[in-house]
PLY file of the C-alpha trace (Angstrom):
ply
format ascii 1.0
element vertex 696
property float x
property float y
property float z
element edge 695
property int vertex1
property int vertex2
end_header
213.94 96.91 97.74
216.45 97.01 94.86
215.67 93.32 94.34
211.96 94.11 94.12
212.65 96.80 91.52
214.73 94.43 89.40
212.04 91.76 89.51
209.35 94.23 88.48
211.53 95.56 85.67
212.07 92.02 84.44
208.31 91.54 84.15
207.95 94.96 82.49
210.54 94.27 79.80
208.91 90.94 79.04
205.59 92.64 78.41
207.18 94.69 75.62
209.03 91.84 73.97
208.83 91.65 70.19
207.38 95.14 69.82
207.76 94.99 66.06
205.54 91.92 65.78
202.09 92.90 64.54
199.36 90.29 64.73
196.90 89.72 61.91
193.31 88.59 62.16
193.31 84.74 62.15
191.11 83.11 59.53
189.72 80.39 61.79
186.81 81.48 63.97
185.37 79.91 67.12
181.59 79.84 67.42
179.43 79.57 70.55
177.05 76.63 70.78
174.10 78.95 71.43
173.21 82.62 71.15
172.85 84.68 74.31
173.30 83.09 77.73
175.19 79.76 77.54
173.10 76.64 78.03
175.52 74.91 80.40
176.20 75.58 84.08
177.78 73.64 86.92
179.59 71.09 84.74
182.13 68.57 85.96
185.73 69.39 84.98
186.04 67.10 81.95
182.60 68.09 80.70
183.47 71.78 81.04
186.57 71.30 78.86
184.57 69.32 76.30
181.90 72.04 76.10
184.37 74.71 74.97
184.60 75.72 71.33
187.80 77.05 69.73
188.93 77.65 66.13
189.59 74.64 63.90
192.89 72.94 64.65
192.86 73.84 68.35
191.91 71.61 71.23
191.12 72.23 74.89
192.13 69.62 77.47
191.57 69.51 81.19
195.08 69.77 82.65
193.89 69.74 86.28
190.59 70.02 88.10
189.13 69.57 91.53
190.24 68.00 93.83
193.76 68.67 92.47
193.15 72.42 92.41
190.61 74.77 93.98
189.94 78.52 93.72
192.87 79.31 91.36
193.55 83.05 91.29
197.17 83.32 90.04
199.76 81.12 88.37
203.42 81.10 87.38
205.77 78.64 85.66
209.16 77.74 87.10
212.39 76.90 85.26
211.34 73.25 85.03
208.03 74.08 83.38
206.06 73.19 86.49
203.05 75.32 87.31
202.49 77.00 90.64
198.90 77.90 91.45
197.78 80.34 94.15
194.50 79.14 95.66
192.36 81.92 97.14
190.24 80.17 99.76
190.09 83.30 101.93
188.69 85.53 99.17
186.95 87.98 99.26
187.62 89.24 102.81
190.91 89.10 104.67
190.71 86.67 107.57
191.79 87.48 111.14
195.53 87.19 111.74
196.65 83.56 111.62
193.39 82.25 110.13
194.17 82.56 106.41
193.38 79.48 104.34
195.08 80.32 101.04
197.80 78.10 99.67
200.26 77.75 96.83
200.43 74.35 95.14
202.89 72.98 92.59
201.47 71.00 89.66
203.78 68.79 87.61
203.47 66.82 84.38
205.61 63.75 85.02
204.76 61.79 81.86
205.15 64.71 79.39
201.60 64.58 78.02
200.89 68.22 78.90
198.46 67.29 81.70
199.27 67.49 85.39
199.44 64.25 87.35
201.41 65.26 90.46
200.63 67.86 93.10
202.36 69.13 96.21
201.60 71.97 98.60
204.34 74.60 98.69
202.82 76.72 101.46
199.46 77.19 103.16
197.96 79.53 105.72
198.32 82.61 103.50
195.73 85.37 103.75
193.88 86.97 100.80
196.41 86.08 98.11
195.80 87.69 94.72
199.15 87.68 92.93
202.30 85.60 92.60
205.60 85.56 90.68
208.72 83.40 90.86
212.35 84.45 90.87
215.52 85.18 92.83
215.34 82.00 94.83
211.74 82.05 95.95
208.15 83.08 95.44
206.83 86.64 95.56
203.29 86.83 96.91
200.84 89.71 96.81
198.32 89.45 99.66
196.83 92.90 100.16
198.09 94.98 101.85
201.33 93.00 101.93
204.01 91.96 99.45
205.90 88.93 100.74
208.89 86.92 99.62
208.96 83.20 100.43
212.55 82.02 99.86
213.30 78.51 98.69
217.02 78.81 98.06
217.71 75.08 98.25
214.91 74.29 95.78
213.25 71.64 97.95
209.77 73.08 97.27
209.36 74.18 100.88
209.72 77.78 102.06
212.86 78.51 104.04
211.07 81.36 105.83
208.71 84.25 105.15
210.03 87.74 104.49
207.86 90.86 104.53
208.77 93.23 101.70
206.26 96.05 101.92
202.68 97.19 101.66
200.73 97.29 98.42
197.51 99.06 97.56
194.21 97.43 98.33
192.10 95.98 95.57
189.65 97.99 93.52
186.90 95.41 93.24
184.90 95.18 90.05
181.23 94.40 89.77
178.36 94.61 92.18
175.88 92.43 93.97
174.03 91.32 90.88
174.97 90.68 87.28
173.76 93.23 84.78
170.99 92.18 82.45
172.27 90.01 79.61
171.72 91.15 76.03
172.64 89.17 72.95
173.99 92.27 71.21
176.90 92.45 73.67
178.45 89.52 71.82
179.39 91.85 68.96
181.71 93.72 71.32
183.14 90.65 72.97
180.34 89.77 75.38
180.06 90.60 79.06
182.99 92.89 79.89
184.95 92.00 82.98
188.41 91.33 81.61
191.09 89.44 83.46
194.49 87.94 82.74
195.81 89.56 79.55
198.40 87.66 77.49
200.23 88.64 74.30
200.92 85.34 72.58
204.61 84.90 71.76
204.88 81.11 71.79
205.70 78.59 69.05
202.79 76.15 69.10
199.92 78.31 67.85
199.80 79.57 64.25
201.89 82.67 63.54
198.70 84.65 62.85
198.16 84.77 66.63
201.68 85.93 67.43
201.59 89.45 68.86
197.83 89.50 69.44
196.43 90.05 72.90
194.03 87.60 74.52
192.02 88.23 77.67
189.64 86.22 79.79
186.17 87.72 79.86
184.45 86.71 83.08
180.95 87.96 82.30
181.23 86.95 78.66
182.26 83.35 79.51
184.90 83.46 76.79
188.38 84.56 75.75
188.54 87.74 73.67
191.19 88.27 71.01
192.27 91.82 70.20
194.54 92.74 67.31
197.29 95.26 68.01
197.99 97.87 65.33
200.88 100.31 65.41
199.65 103.91 65.62
201.94 106.87 66.18
204.04 106.40 69.29
202.14 103.32 70.47
199.51 100.79 69.57
195.77 100.64 69.03
193.83 97.45 69.66
190.81 96.46 67.60
188.44 93.67 68.54
189.11 90.45 66.67
187.14 87.24 66.59
186.59 85.81 70.06
189.04 82.96 70.48
187.25 80.65 72.91
183.66 80.20 74.03
183.23 78.26 77.28
179.52 77.75 76.54
179.15 77.58 80.30
177.58 80.18 82.61
179.96 79.27 85.43
183.20 79.80 83.49
185.35 82.37 85.29
188.64 82.62 83.40
191.21 84.39 85.60
194.55 84.15 83.81
196.29 82.52 80.86
199.98 81.99 80.12
201.99 80.23 77.44
204.02 77.26 78.66
207.41 75.88 77.63
205.84 73.81 74.81
204.08 76.87 73.34
200.64 75.79 74.46
198.53 78.05 76.66
197.31 77.19 80.15
194.13 78.79 81.45
192.95 78.89 85.06
189.21 78.90 85.74
187.79 79.96 89.12
184.55 78.22 88.10
181.67 79.51 90.21
178.05 80.54 89.85
178.99 84.01 91.12
180.52 86.39 88.62
180.76 89.49 90.79
182.57 90.34 93.99
180.46 89.50 97.03
181.63 89.99 100.59
179.47 87.13 101.84
181.86 84.23 102.39
179.06 81.67 102.17
178.06 82.73 98.65
181.19 81.19 97.12
181.64 77.57 96.08
185.03 76.55 97.49
185.03 73.11 95.87
185.77 74.12 92.27
188.83 75.02 90.22
190.21 74.05 86.82
193.31 74.40 84.67
192.89 73.92 80.92
195.52 73.40 78.23
194.90 74.96 74.81
197.06 73.55 72.03
197.21 73.62 68.26
197.83 70.32 66.52
200.36 68.11 68.26
202.39 69.96 70.87
205.71 68.38 71.76
206.48 68.43 75.47
209.88 67.54 76.90
211.46 67.74 80.36
213.61 70.80 80.98
215.35 72.48 83.88
216.82 75.77 82.74
218.22 76.42 86.20
220.88 73.80 85.46
221.89 75.22 82.08
225.19 77.03 81.60
225.33 80.77 81.09
226.27 80.28 77.43
223.26 78.02 76.89
220.97 80.55 78.52
222.34 83.32 76.31
221.74 81.14 73.25
218.08 80.80 74.26
217.68 84.51 73.52
217.48 83.46 69.86
214.71 80.91 70.46
211.44 81.64 68.68
209.48 80.90 71.85
209.56 83.86 74.25
209.15 81.58 77.29
212.76 80.41 76.95
214.18 83.91 76.51
212.33 85.30 79.53
213.19 82.38 81.77
216.83 82.57 80.68
216.90 86.31 81.46
215.49 85.77 84.93
218.07 83.10 85.76
220.97 85.14 84.37
219.77 88.17 86.30
219.85 86.16 89.50
223.26 84.61 88.78
225.03 87.74 87.57
225.31 89.38 90.98
227.33 86.40 92.21
229.79 86.28 89.30
233.28 87.51 90.12
234.08 87.99 86.43
231.13 89.04 84.30
233.09 89.89 81.16
232.30 86.59 79.44
228.57 87.00 80.03
228.73 90.59 78.80
230.55 89.58 75.62
228.09 86.79 74.85
225.11 89.09 75.19
226.86 91.82 73.16
227.25 89.38 70.26
223.45 89.27 69.97
222.68 92.85 70.99
224.94 94.34 68.31
224.54 91.71 65.62
222.56 91.58 62.38
219.82 89.58 64.09
216.23 90.77 63.98
215.55 93.75 66.22
213.25 91.80 68.60
216.04 89.28 69.24
218.58 92.05 69.79
216.22 93.69 72.26
216.08 90.49 74.29
219.85 90.64 74.78
219.74 94.36 75.56
217.13 93.82 78.25
219.21 91.04 79.79
222.30 93.26 79.81
220.24 95.85 81.67
218.69 93.31 84.04
222.14 92.02 84.95
223.51 95.52 85.48
225.83 95.16 82.48
224.41 97.77 80.09
226.86 100.66 79.98
226.77 104.25 78.65
228.88 103.00 75.72
226.18 100.45 74.88
223.46 103.07 75.03
225.46 105.43 72.83
225.84 102.73 70.16
222.11 102.04 70.28
221.22 105.72 69.94
223.12 105.79 66.66
221.26 102.84 65.11
219.56 103.72 61.82
216.62 102.25 59.91
212.89 101.84 60.40
212.99 98.94 62.86
215.96 100.48 64.65
213.63 103.05 66.19
212.98 100.49 68.92
216.71 100.18 69.62
217.08 103.95 69.87
213.96 104.19 72.03
215.22 101.56 74.45
218.61 103.26 74.63
216.70 106.26 75.94
214.31 104.27 78.11
217.17 102.49 79.89
219.12 105.70 80.45
219.32 107.60 83.74
218.19 104.88 86.16
219.61 107.09 88.92
218.24 110.32 87.44
221.47 111.32 85.69
221.56 111.00 81.89
224.61 109.74 80.00
224.73 112.61 77.51
222.19 115.45 77.57
223.44 116.87 74.27
222.94 113.53 72.52
219.42 113.28 73.92
218.68 116.82 72.75
219.85 115.89 69.25
217.49 112.92 69.24
214.64 115.12 70.44
215.30 117.58 67.64
215.87 115.27 64.70
214.76 111.69 65.30
211.88 110.91 62.91
210.31 108.29 65.17
207.43 109.09 67.56
208.45 105.96 69.49
211.79 107.58 70.28
210.12 110.86 71.19
207.80 109.00 73.58
210.81 107.39 75.25
212.39 110.83 75.62
209.21 112.28 77.11
209.14 109.43 79.60
212.83 109.84 80.45
212.35 113.55 81.19
210.28 112.73 84.25
213.33 111.06 85.81
215.69 113.96 85.11
216.35 116.98 87.35
214.28 119.99 86.34
217.26 121.97 85.06
218.17 119.13 82.67
214.77 119.07 80.95
214.52 122.41 79.19
216.47 121.94 75.96
215.08 118.46 75.31
211.55 119.73 75.93
212.00 122.68 73.60
212.89 120.28 70.78
210.12 117.79 71.56
207.51 120.53 71.63
208.57 121.67 68.16
207.12 118.58 66.44
203.67 119.66 65.27
203.19 116.20 63.78
202.69 114.87 67.34
199.61 117.00 68.05
197.18 114.14 67.39
199.30 111.38 68.92
197.41 109.51 71.64
200.39 109.46 74.03
202.84 112.27 73.39
200.95 115.50 74.19
200.08 114.47 77.74
203.43 112.78 78.34
205.11 116.04 77.36
202.84 117.92 79.72
203.71 115.60 82.61
207.38 116.40 82.03
206.61 120.13 81.82
204.24 120.61 84.76
206.79 120.94 87.61
208.76 123.47 85.54
205.90 125.99 85.60
206.35 126.86 89.24
210.11 126.34 89.21
210.65 128.92 86.45
207.39 130.54 85.36
208.98 133.04 82.99
210.86 130.37 81.04
207.79 128.11 81.06
205.68 130.84 79.48
208.31 131.31 76.79
208.21 127.54 76.24
204.42 127.72 75.90
204.57 130.42 73.25
207.03 128.35 71.20
205.16 125.06 71.62
203.62 123.37 68.59
201.59 121.15 70.94
198.50 123.21 71.89
197.52 121.22 74.96
200.93 121.80 76.57
200.69 125.51 75.87
197.17 125.65 77.32
198.09 123.67 80.42
201.13 125.83 81.14
198.90 128.90 81.20
196.28 127.13 83.32
198.84 125.78 85.78
200.43 129.20 86.20
197.04 130.83 86.72
196.20 128.37 89.50
199.42 129.08 91.41
199.42 132.25 93.56
203.20 132.45 93.16
203.03 132.33 89.35
199.88 134.17 88.31
201.36 137.67 88.45
204.15 136.61 86.08
201.48 135.19 83.79
199.49 138.43 83.87
202.59 140.44 83.00
203.10 138.18 79.98
199.43 138.59 79.07
199.79 142.35 79.05
202.82 142.14 76.76
201.27 139.82 74.17
200.32 141.62 70.97
198.90 138.57 69.15
195.12 138.42 69.51
194.85 134.62 69.28
197.58 134.16 71.88
195.90 136.73 74.11
192.54 134.97 73.86
194.15 131.59 74.53
195.80 132.85 77.70
192.57 134.46 78.93
190.59 131.25 78.40
193.05 129.22 80.47
193.26 131.83 83.24
189.48 131.89 83.46
189.28 128.10 83.46
191.81 127.88 86.29
190.10 130.31 88.66
186.41 130.36 87.76
185.43 127.75 90.35
187.39 129.45 93.14
185.95 132.07 95.45
186.76 135.74 95.23
190.51 136.15 94.81
192.98 138.78 95.88
193.76 141.08 92.98
197.31 140.53 91.70
199.38 143.75 91.74
199.83 143.74 87.97
196.16 143.27 87.06
194.87 146.89 86.94
197.42 147.85 84.28
196.75 144.68 82.31
192.99 145.19 82.50
193.29 148.71 81.16
194.92 147.43 77.97
192.50 144.50 77.60
189.45 146.69 78.13
190.51 148.71 75.10
190.63 145.62 72.87
188.58 145.63 69.69
187.63 142.00 70.38
184.45 141.52 72.42
185.58 138.15 73.78
188.79 139.66 75.17
186.88 142.47 76.85
184.36 140.00 78.27
187.03 137.70 79.73
188.86 140.68 81.19
185.66 141.87 82.87
185.12 138.41 84.35
188.61 138.39 85.83
188.26 141.89 87.22
185.12 140.89 89.10
186.80 137.66 90.21
189.59 139.75 91.68
187.07 141.61 93.84
186.26 144.73 91.79
182.48 145.27 92.13
182.44 148.46 90.08
181.70 146.50 86.91
178.49 144.87 88.23
176.08 147.45 86.68
177.79 147.20 83.29
177.78 143.40 83.40
174.05 143.31 84.28
173.39 145.49 81.28
175.38 143.17 79.01
173.70 140.05 80.41
170.19 141.34 79.63
170.95 142.98 76.27
169.52 140.82 73.48
171.68 142.65 70.93
174.92 141.34 72.49
176.52 138.05 71.37
175.39 135.04 73.40
178.97 134.11 74.37
179.61 137.59 75.74
176.34 137.54 77.67
177.20 134.14 79.15
180.57 135.44 80.27
178.89 138.42 81.94
176.49 136.10 83.77
179.39 133.92 84.91
181.19 136.98 86.21
178.16 138.15 88.18
177.63 134.72 89.72
181.30 134.16 90.48
181.72 137.69 91.82
178.65 137.28 94.08
176.76 140.30 92.76
174.04 141.00 95.38
171.45 141.46 92.60
172.41 138.37 90.63
169.46 136.22 91.76
166.92 138.75 90.52
168.72 138.75 87.19
168.77 134.96 87.00
165.03 134.75 87.72
164.47 137.01 84.70
166.68 134.83 82.54
164.56 131.74 83.23
162.37 133.02 80.39
165.29 133.00 77.95
165.84 129.42 76.66
169.50 130.04 75.79
170.30 130.97 79.41
167.78 128.89 81.34
170.17 126.11 82.36
172.84 128.58 83.47
170.19 130.52 85.40
168.86 127.40 87.14
172.35 126.36 88.18
173.19 129.87 89.35
170.06 129.98 91.50
171.34 127.01 93.49
173.30 129.44 95.63
170.24 131.41 96.71
168.04 130.80 99.75
165.13 133.15 99.06
161.71 131.51 99.03
160.83 133.20 95.76
163.55 131.16 94.04
161.97 127.87 95.06
158.46 129.05 94.17
159.56 130.27 90.76
161.39 127.04 89.99
158.34 124.99 90.93
156.09 127.19 88.79
158.37 126.85 85.75
159.30 123.22 86.32
157.10 121.82 83.56
158.91 124.01 81.00
162.34 122.70 81.93
164.39 120.11 80.05
165.37 116.93 81.89
168.78 118.37 82.74
167.24 121.64 83.91
164.84 119.68 86.12
167.76 117.81 87.65
169.57 121.09 88.27
166.44 122.60 89.80
166.26 119.74 92.27
169.66 120.79 93.61
168.46 124.28 94.54
167.88 124.69 98.27
165.56 127.31 99.75
165.45 128.00 103.49
163.19 125.30 104.95
162.25 127.49 107.93
160.61 130.02 105.61
158.93 127.41 103.42
156.60 125.80 105.96
152.90 125.51 104.98
153.48 127.04 101.54
155.73 124.08 100.67
153.03 121.60 101.68
150.43 123.50 99.68
152.62 123.49 96.57
153.33 119.79 96.98
149.61 119.05 96.90
149.09 121.26 93.88
151.91 119.87 91.80
150.99 116.29 92.56
147.69 116.93 90.77
148.77 119.24 87.97
152.31 118.30 86.96
154.87 115.52 86.78
156.89 117.12 89.60
157.04 114.53 92.38
156.68 115.81 95.93
160.19 114.65 96.82
161.47 116.91 94.03
159.69 119.79 95.75
161.46 118.77 98.96
164.71 118.90 97.00
163.98 122.41 95.82
162.90 123.63 99.25
165.30 121.40 101.21
0 1
1 2
2 3
3 4
4 5
5 6
6 7
7 8
8 9
9 10
10 11
11 12
12 13
13 14
14 15
15 16
16 17
17 18
18 19
19 20
20 21
21 22
22 23
23 24
24 25
25 26
26 27
27 28
28 29
29 30
30 31
31 32
32 33
33 34
34 35
35 36
36 37
37 38
38 39
39 40
40 41
41 42
42 43
43 44
44 45
45 46
46 47
47 48
48 49
49 50
50 51
51 52
52 53
53 54
54 55
55 56
56 57
57 58
58 59
59 60
60 61
61 62
62 63
63 64
64 65
65 66
66 67
67 68
68 69
69 70
70 71
71 72
72 73
73 74
74 75
75 76
76 77
77 78
78 79
79 80
80 81
81 82
82 83
83 84
84 85
85 86
86 87
87 88
88 89
89 90
90 91
91 92
92 93
93 94
94 95
95 96
96 97
97 98
98 99
99 100
100 101
101 102
102 103
103 104
104 105
105 106
106 107
107 108
108 109
109 110
110 111
111 112
112 113
113 114
114 115
115 116
116 117
117 118
118 119
119 120
120 121
121 122
122 123
123 124
124 125
125 126
126 127
127 128
128 129
129 130
130 131
131 132
132 133
133 134
134 135
135 136
136 137
137 138
138 139
139 140
140 141
141 142
142 143
143 144
144 145
145 146
146 147
147 148
148 149
149 150
150 151
151 152
152 153
153 154
154 155
155 156
156 157
157 158
158 159
159 160
160 161
161 162
162 163
163 164
164 165
165 166
166 167
167 168
168 169
169 170
170 171
171 172
172 173
173 174
174 175
175 176
176 177
177 178
178 179
179 180
180 181
181 182
182 183
183 184
184 185
185 186
186 187
187 188
188 189
189 190
190 191
191 192
192 193
193 194
194 195
195 196
196 197
197 198
198 199
199 200
200 201
201 202
202 203
203 204
204 205
205 206
206 207
207 208
208 209
209 210
210 211
211 212
212 213
213 214
214 215
215 216
216 217
217 218
218 219
219 220
220 221
221 222
222 223
223 224
224 225
225 226
226 227
227 228
228 229
229 230
230 231
231 232
232 233
233 234
234 235
235 236
236 237
237 238
238 239
239 240
240 241
241 242
242 243
243 244
244 245
245 246
246 247
247 248
248 249
249 250
250 251
251 252
252 253
253 254
254 255
255 256
256 257
257 258
258 259
259 260
260 261
261 262
262 263
263 264
264 265
265 266
266 267
267 268
268 269
269 270
270 271
271 272
272 273
273 274
274 275
275 276
276 277
277 278
278 279
279 280
280 281
281 282
282 283
283 284
284 285
285 286
286 287
287 288
288 289
289 290
290 291
291 292
292 293
293 294
294 295
295 296
296 297
297 298
298 299
299 300
300 301
301 302
302 303
303 304
304 305
305 306
306 307
307 308
308 309
309 310
310 311
311 312
312 313
313 314
314 315
315 316
316 317
317 318
318 319
319 320
320 321
321 322
322 323
323 324
324 325
325 326
326 327
327 328
328 329
329 330
330 331
331 332
332 333
333 334
334 335
335 336
336 337
337 338
338 339
339 340
340 341
341 342
342 343
343 344
344 345
345 346
346 347
347 348
348 349
349 350
350 351
351 352
352 353
353 354
354 355
355 356
356 357
357 358
358 359
359 360
360 361
361 362
362 363
363 364
364 365
365 366
366 367
367 368
368 369
369 370
370 371
371 372
372 373
373 374
374 375
375 376
376 377
377 378
378 379
379 380
380 381
381 382
382 383
383 384
384 385
385 386
386 387
387 388
388 389
389 390
390 391
391 392
392 393
393 394
394 395
395 396
396 397
397 398
398 399
399 400
400 401
401 402
402 403
403 404
404 405
405 406
406 407
407 408
408 409
409 410
410 411
411 412
412 413
413 414
414 415
415 416
416 417
417 418
418 419
419 420
420 421
421 422
422 423
423 424
424 425
425 426
426 427
427 428
428 429
429 430
430 431
431 432
432 433
433 434
434 435
435 436
436 437
437 438
438 439
439 440
440 441
441 442
442 443
443 444
444 445
445 446
446 447
447 448
448 449
449 450
450 451
451 452
452 453
453 454
454 455
455 456
456 457
457 458
458 459
459 460
460 461
461 462
462 463
463 464
464 465
465 466
466 467
467 468
468 469
469 470
470 471
471 472
472 473
473 474
474 475
475 476
476 477
477 478
478 479
479 480
480 481
481 482
482 483
483 484
484 485
485 486
486 487
487 488
488 489
489 490
490 491
491 492
492 493
493 494
494 495
495 496
496 497
497 498
498 499
499 500
500 501
501 502
502 503
503 504
504 505
505 506
506 507
507 508
508 509
509 510
510 511
511 512
512 513
513 514
514 515
515 516
516 517
517 518
518 519
519 520
520 521
521 522
522 523
523 524
524 525
525 526
526 527
527 528
528 529
529 530
530 531
531 532
532 533
533 534
534 535
535 536
536 537
537 538
538 539
539 540
540 541
541 542
542 543
543 544
544 545
545 546
546 547
547 548
548 549
549 550
550 551
551 552
552 553
553 554
554 555
555 556
556 557
557 558
558 559
559 560
560 561
561 562
562 563
563 564
564 565
565 566
566 567
567 568
568 569
569 570
570 571
571 572
572 573
573 574
574 575
575 576
576 577
577 578
578 579
579 580
580 581
581 582
582 583
583 584
584 585
585 586
586 587
587 588
588 589
589 590
590 591
591 592
592 593
593 594
594 595
595 596
596 597
597 598
598 599
599 600
600 601
601 602
602 603
603 604
604 605
605 606
606 607
607 608
608 609
609 610
610 611
611 612
612 613
613 614
614 615
615 616
616 617
617 618
618 619
619 620
620 621
621 622
622 623
623 624
624 625
625 626
626 627
627 628
628 629
629 630
630 631
631 632
632 633
633 634
634 635
635 636
636 637
637 638
638 639
639 640
640 641
641 642
642 643
643 644
644 645
645 646
646 647
647 648
648 649
649 650
650 651
651 652
652 653
653 654
654 655
655 656
656 657
657 658
658 659
659 660
660 661
661 662
662 663
663 664
664 665
665 666
666 667
667 668
668 669
669 670
670 671
671 672
672 673
673 674
674 675
675 676
676 677
677 678
678 679
679 680
680 681
681 682
682 683
683 684
684 685
685 686
686 687
687 688
688 689
689 690
690 691
691 692
692 693
693 694
694 695
């Protein structure tokens, strides 16, 4: 399983390569051949490629089509630049054991024109394949619910054997039986909206304006979308750019796209009339499948086999502009490193790049390879943490991100210093992520510093990441967690600490003690809101030992909202003595609406025996009608159903929907229900089945 983890980490690091590259909106724009639904459908492979429109300077070629490839669902390049395709003939339902028809084929370009002219079958008889990756002497195959490894250690393009690795989650299918109605205005947002096969372009054939932008196949939109990534706070925000490719073909089903060794992009197309998942095997056309090559200008292709390169040559490829070479070199070095008796030379070569004056993205490549090969040491991470400068924030962040793989940090004091003083939200995000790997006792000081940065309040990542690191601490040490909450400059973390403590029977009494000791009105109100939120949907609760004393002080508050929340909690804790007072508040038009609503909530939650009579009265008060209708859902008296039917025409649409959820006792409805159904069918818009819903 360690091998699986290393492979997955290798893919993960690649996804974050060149983080400092920010794409710009390309000037050239592709245009569809027609507005709305494409004119073409069911084209032959060459005609389908010819029908596509791309920006000026680009061209689309058919690299392979049926019968060379069918049902392509995943693809991966090997160290020779050959393309493996997973063909999903069994989709969409797993076949009985031994009856799978999926296969993996190898496509090769023997004449270096970028188009495939040779094909061989690597393996067949697989069952419901949906994912594939190469590395560590074989092919990794995802075929739900299994993850398999097919070794090919001698490189003869035939599996040595099959090895079961583990189970994976089942698919979450998108779509339904029928396509949604098509509207031309969806084109403004990218058309369709079933995205598949994201790629951040980091090759060297396309113009630099595309470098760092994200492209995705859009199955329903019959196109490729292009989104522009913008740095924001601790992460990135994508905005929709000009669509890159229009297939101009209703049957286009782009599944994935990857850049190849020559910097061009290869695109696999399922090509089928169906766009949505259908369990009916016969509804799918098994005869189609295409691979397209998208190039800019003249792309130079040459034969390579990186698996035969020396370690020094592979290290040198970390400085190549084209990310394909750096990633492939990393994968090969990662596989080789475990077999090296002396790894000092490899370490030194990678250190020369990692700690050089090269651009930060190139240095990161070497750092990731050091980590992948198990060569990144605490000394390396310490040097990276001390890097200074704007772009160096990524070096410091990755020093943190790659720390504590076993749950034990190199230097907690150094991490605490970063948390306190590092100006970069990227570094603080890495620290927040790291905390979730650390033992609970090691988190406190770092968290205290991270929660002191008020500038992170509006960040789209940090507040919740900090909460995820904090959440298990609430039960582990409630008293210290509450102190952390009161110091926090991140409101959502403070709120969630209170709410989490209130929801835990072992922590709520400590929270109530703290509530009674707070002398700041805003803090007091904030705690009460979160306590109420945590328990309002629960049934009647056992009164915590500390509550009577706390309530006495809250009841004397000069703030009506505090008194109201305290009354709600008292009733929730089983004290019915406040019911008369709460009824009086709920019906007093001179009292603030918020206070009246809280009183109503308390009566409903506390199961006041007279609450339904009160709610029937409040149906005449527009401000409380919806709350009254929803509260009446818990009653079974016939008068509730009759009153709701009588008032139905006065209700808003939402109130009508809520009324339909109210259930009166059917045994007591009988003939009166039938009579009302006949009446309302003539005099109102209330359908008889709505009456059934009310009477149930």
